[in-house]
N, C-alpha and C positions, 0 to 999 in steps of 0.2 A: 915668212910672213909677214905680212905688211900691218903695221900698227895703225891706227885710227889717229888722225891728226887731232890733239887735244884743243878745241877751240872754246875761248871764253869770251862771253858777251860783255859788251863795255858796261860799264856800271852807269853811264846814258843813256840806257835804254827805253827812255820815255814811259808814255803811259798807256794803260791798256795791257796788251798781251807783251809788251817790252821787246814787240818786234823791228820797230825803229831804230836799228842802231848798226853797229858793225861788229865783227868776230874778230879776234885774234889768235895766234897761234904761235906761241914762242916753241921754236924747234932748235936743234943745235948748230944750226949754219946761218937761218935766217927768220926773220919774223914775217908770218903772212896775214893778210887782212882781207876779209870777205863782207859782203852785206848779207846780214842776217834773214832779210827778206829773200832773199835768190840765192842760197847756199851753193847751188851747185852752177852758178855762172861763175865769172873770172875772178879770180883770187888775185890780189897786188902784193908781191912778195919784193922782200928787201934784204940784202945782207945783215946782219945782227947790227953790226958797227954803224950803219947808215939811219937806222930806224929813228934813232933820238933825234938826230939832227931834222930828218924831216918832221917829226913831228914838233918839235921848236920852230920849223919856219912856219908848220900851220898854225901855231898859238900866235905868232908874230902878226902874220897873214889878219887873223880876224880881230886881233886887240888893236890894229890900225881903219878898221872898218868903223 
């Protein structure tokens, strides 16, 4: 039996219906990210150990803009 992926919506979902954000799934061996407006499209997947450095790099990129 296949278990559905436990997607969680970002707390920065925006106004209205809160669909302007990403959803994250924290699984055993990886973290997956998808666009909440198009959940059937591509999913970005990282090994768990690579997710935090990815987020930190994003924060640094937007901090310097």
